[in-house]
N, C-alpha and C positions, 0 to 999 in steps of 0.2 A: 819702181818693180821692185829694189833690193830691200825697201821696208817691208812690201808682200812677203817677200817670202822668207824673211828675217826678223820676224816681228822683236825677236828677244834681244835682236843685235843693235837697236834705234838708234844706242846714243854713238856708242861706233862708228855706225854708218853715216850719220849725221855730221860726227866731226871730220872724217873723211870728207864729204862734198862741202864744208864752208874750208877747208884747206886748199882743195880745189881753186874755189873759188877766189881765194885771199890770192894765190899763185898764178892763178890765169888775171888777176889785175893787178898785181904789185911789180910781179918780175919783170914784162913787157914794158911798162911804165920808166922802169929802173934799168933797163938796158937800153932804151931809148936816150934818157937822159944821158949815162955814160956813152954811148956811141957819140951822141953828138959835142960831147965835152971832149974827146977822143979826137974827134972826124975818122971815126974809123970804124968797123965792126969789130973790132975785139975789145969795145965797151963791153958789148954783149955777150961774147964768150968768158969776160973777167966775171959778169953777175950770176951767170951759170956753174962757173966753176965755184965761185962762191957760194953759190945753191948746193952744191953738190958737197964739196968738204964739209959745209955744217953739219946736213945730212949723214955724213960718214962718222963725222964728230959724234954727233948725237947717239946714232945705233949702238957705237961703241960703247958710250958712257954708259947707256941703258942697260946693255949687256953686262957691263963690269955689275953694276948693281946688283943685278939678279944671282 
């Protein structure tokens, strides 16, 4: 639907879709592994926090370049 509405933004839309697939496949896997290793749900929280910190750093670094 998004590609039909905005065909000129095809590259951006497909990039967002691939990012969603990757995040939905890799993050829960890593959360499960770390939770099992630590024996607690805190492992999942650590993975989520690491992802959020990375996004914050990346967005700041991109903003500073422009």
